[in-house]
N, C-alpha and C positions, 0 to 999 in steps of 0.2 A: 504493500500500500504506500509505503514511504517513497519507493521508486516511482510509483504512478503519480504521486503528488509532485515529485520533483520534475516530472516531465512538463508540467503545466505551471511551474513556479514563476516563470518570466512572462506569463500571459498578460497579466494586468498591466505591467509596465509597457509591454509591446503594444497592447491595444490602445492605451492612452496616447503614447507617443505617435503611434501609427495614425490615429485619428487626426492629430494636429498636422502631421505631414500631408495627409490626404486633403485636408481643408485648405492648407496653403497652396498645394498643387492645383486644386480645382480653381481657386481664385486666380492664380497666375495664368492657367490655361484659358480660362474664360475671358479674362481681360486681354490677354495676348499683347502684341506690340511691345512697347518699351518695358512694360512691367514684366512680361514673360522673358524677354531678353535679359533683363537684370537678374531675374531669378535663376535662369540657367547659368549665366556667367558666375553668379555667386556659388552655386552648387559645384560647378566645375573647378573653381578656384579652391574651394574647401577640400574637395577630393584630392587635388594635387598636394595641398598642404598636408593632408593626412598621409598620402603616399610617401612624400619625402620624409615625414616624421617617422615612418616605419623603416625606411631605408637608411636614414641617417639620424637616429635618435639622439637627443641631447643638444642638437643644433637648432635653436629657436629661430635664427635669422633666415637660414636658407629655405626652410619650408614656407615661411611667410613670403619671402621674395618670389619664389617660383609659383606659389599659389596665387599671389597677386598678379603676377605676369600672365598666368593662365586666364584668370578672370577677365583681365583687360583685353587679351587677345580674342577671347570668345565674343566679348561684347562688341569690339570694333569690327570683327569679321562679318557679322550679320548685316552691317550697313554698307558693305563693299561688294563690287562685282566678284564672282567666284574666283576669277583669275588672280585677283589681288588678295582675296581672303585666305586662300590656301597657304601661301608662305607665312602669313601672319599666324595662322592657326598652328603650324608646325614649329614655329620659332621657339616657343617655351620648351618643347621637347628637346630640341638641340641645345638650347642654353643650359638646361639642367644636366644634359649628358656631359657637357664640358665642366660643370661645377662639381658633380659627384666624383668621388674617388673609387667607389665600388657600387655594385648592383646597377650599373648604368643601363644594361639591356632591359632590365625589369622596368626601370624608370621610363626609358624611351618608349617601350611598348604600351604601358598603361597610360602614360600621359598623352600619347598620340591618340589612343582610343578614347580617352576622356574628351579631348578637344574636338575630334571629329564627330563623336556621338552628340556632344552638346550642340554643335553646329547643325547636325542632322535634325535634332529635335526642333530647333528654331525654324528650320526650313519647312518641316512638316506643318507646323502651326501656321506659319506665314503664307505658305503656298497652297495648302490643302484644307486648312480650316480646323475648327475645334473637333469635329467628328472623328477624323482620322487619327489625330493625336490622342484623343480619348481612347480609341480602339487600342492603340499601342500601349498606353499606360494601363488600361484595364486588363489586357492580356498579361502583362508582366506582374501586376499586383495580384491578379487571380492565381497565377502560377505559384507565386510565393505563399499566399494565404492558404489556398487549398492544399498545397504541398506540405505546409506546416501542420495543418490539422490532420490530414490523411496520414502523414508519417508518424505522428504521435498517437493517433487513435488506432491505426492498423499495425504499425511496427513492421517487423520482418527483417529481411536481409539488408545490410548496410550498403549504400551506394559506393562510398569511397572512405572506408573506415579509418585508414591511416591519416587522411587529411581532414575529413569532416565527419567525425564519429556519430553525429546526430542525424545525418541525412540517410534516408532509406529509399529503397526502390519503390515502395508504396507511395511515399511522398512525391518522388519524381514523377511517377506515372499519374498520380492524382493531379499534379500541375498540368500535365498534358490534357487530361479530361476537362479540367476547368477552363483551359484555353480554348478547347474545342467548343465548349458551350458558349463562350464569349463570341467566338467567330460565327457560330450559328445564329446567335441573336443579332449581331451586327449585320449579317448578310441580308436580313430583311430590310433594314434601313438604307443600305447602300445599293441594293438591287444587283449585286455582283453574283450572288448565288453561293452554293455550298463550297466553291473553291476557297472561299475565305476561311472555312474551317481548317483546311489543310495548311494554309499560310499561317493561321493563328497558332497551330500546334508547332510548326517549324519555328515561329517566333518565340514560343515558350521554350523550346529546346535551346535556342540561341541565348535566351536570358539565363537558363541554367548553366550554359557554358561560361557565361560571364561570371556567374556566381562561383563556379568551380575554379576558374582561373584565379579569382581573388583569394579563394580559400587556400589554394596551393601556394600562392605568394605569401600569405600570412603565415602559413606553416613553415615555409622556408625562413622567414624572418623571425619566427618564434614569438608571434603576438597572437592574441585571441581576437581582438577587434581593431579596426583601423584607427579608432579614437573612442572617447567616451562622451561624445557630444549628445547622443540621443539615448535616454533611459530605455533599457531593455533591447536596444537595437545595436549599440556600439556607435559607429560613425556613419557619416553620409555614404562613404564608399561601401560599407556593409549593406546599405539599403539600396544603393543605385548600381551595384555591380551587375545585377540582372538587366537593368535598363541600358547599361553600356553595351552588353552583348546583343540585346535586341535591337538597339538603335544602329549599331554597326551592321548587323545582318540586314536590316531594312534598307540601309544605304546601298548595300551590294545588290540585293535582289530587286530593288526598285529600278535599277538600270536595265534589268532583263524583262520584268513582267509589267513594268510601268507603275507609276504612282499618280493618282489613286488607282488601285487595282481594277482592271476591267473598264477603265475610262480612257478613251482614245484622245 
């Protein structure tokens, strides 16, 4: 019984902090424009601050410098033509690569992903509207929430016990089912049809890949959470790792099947 209670010991804190994050996200997405751009830039900057703090602990100045540079680059890029935006977006990754003395490849990979994913989120909101961004966010959040409850309620074999001992195959598959339901519901409003179910499941898998990538990086660095900013959740990177994977996947597949899907 004690073990069962411990499974749900972090639920209250997670739910409270999660509700606040969802509310802020909904307001930012709904308002769009400068408000959403600022929100995305702030989130990206904080994630790089957390990343550098893990890679170079004890150095308060470098994480702030690279986090601030990232936020500024993301914010500037959205107001420029793509050709000028791309080098600005990648600049913080290269600057930090030159500043760090170790774990440079990890920094370069994750920072580039954070920058491009943030830019992609702003482009989806600006170019395709609230509906498609909500679809992306709801798929990722549903994958996380359904996976959390399914994993703890059903249990079973672990997905990657050496790196993420709490993740189970039941939770992983539960996330896919939740994403499929989201895709099915959104398919009625978009008029695209059931193809959106498959895309939503693939997006769910990409979000889980982002989660696994961050889990592997944290295990390598010997830390449990990216920071302690959010009660019950850790840091922003712990909450947005799935969004990073999903956003990057959407950027790639959007070039092949079109965005919005099914619209010429």
